N, C-alpha and C positions, 0 to 999 in steps of 0.2 A: 301045251301047244301054243305057239305064237298066234296072236289075234291081230287082224288088220284094224287100225284105229282111223276113224274118219277125221278129216281136217276141219270140217264145218264145226264151228263152236270153239276152235282154238283161239285163245285170247292173249294179247300182250297188254299188261297193266303196268302203270307207273305209280310209284309211291308219292302221293301229294299230301302233305301234312299228316303223315303216318297212316294214310288210308290208300289202299290200292284201287286205282281208278282205271278202267279199261280205256285204251286208246281206241277211238271209234273209227268206223268206216274202213277197216283194213281188208285188203284183198289177199295178201300173202305175208308170211313171216318166215324168215330164214335165220338160222343160227349156224354160222360157219367159221372156219379158221382155227378151231381148237386142234392143237397138234403137239405131240410130245417133241421136245427139243433134243438135238443130238450135238455131239462135237466130233470133229474129225480126229480119228485115232490112228492115223497112219504112222508106221515106224519104218526106219531105214532097213531093218532086217526082216520085214514081213515077206512072206511068199505070196504069190498070186498077183494078178494085174489089177484087181479091184480095190478101191479105197475102202477104208473101214470107218464106220460111224458107231458111236456108243451113246447110249442115253445119258443125259446130264441130270436127270431127276426133275426137270421143270416141264411145264406144259404151257404153251401159248394160249392165252385167254381168247375166247371166240368173240366175234362181232355179231350183233343182232341187226338184221335189216328187215324192214317192213315196208310194204307198198300199200297205198290206200287212196281214198279220195280226200281232197283238201277242203276244209271248211274254215275260212279265215275267222269266223265268229266263234269257233269251238274253243272253250276254255282249256281243255286238255291239250289240244294242239298248241295253244298260246303258251301254256306252261312249258311244253317241250322246247319250243322255239326260244323261250327265255333262257334255257340252259346253254344255248350257243354263246350268248353274251356274258353270262355269269355261270360258267360250268361249276357244278358241285356234284360230288359222288351221290348218285341217286339209285335206289333199287328199282329193278324192273322184274316183273314176274310173268313167265310164260306158263299158261295153264292148258293142258291137253284134254281131250275128250275121252280118254280111256276110262275104264271102270272105276278107278280109284277116286277122282282123277288126279294125275300127277301134276304138280306145279314145281317149277324151277325158278329160284330167285337169283338174279345176277346183279352185281354192283356195276352200274354204268359210270364210266369216268370220262369218256369223250363222246361228243355228240355231233351229228350232221343232219341237215334237213334240206330237201330239195323240193321244188314245186315245178310242175309241168302242165302247160295248157296246150292241148292238141285238138285239132279240128274234129276228129272222130271219137273223142273220149271226154269224160268229165274232167274237171280240174283235179289233178292228181298230185300226190306227194310221196316222198320216200324218206323214211327214218333210218339213220345209222347210229348204232350205239356200240362203242368200244367198251367191252367189259373188263373187269379186273378180278382175278382170282377164281376160285371154284364156285360153281352154282350151289346154292343151299337147297 
């Protein structure tokens, strides 16, 4: 029987000098965009009004997005921001709070970082990580 898994305790970690370090102060983590790819397979002699799509055997790699609080003095955030100027493939691990617990490692190849200051909230930030290939 399927079990509901709590979100509290889910972590996004980045590999720094071969050590996985948790990205601090996160409020949410999203992994989205993974999708099997197709090609248009219409032929002139097909019957029916609908176009045909067939799988091409590839899957689009997902993007990891995370929102949290910004701490300009935090060395983990500084490491991530440095990836913007000098991007290098870097491993990121998402660890869930299930009984095992499950961890998925993604190779990050593209990076984005936004900061927002709003009157009714603390200094906030958003991480965007374009992944490449299958999670391990």
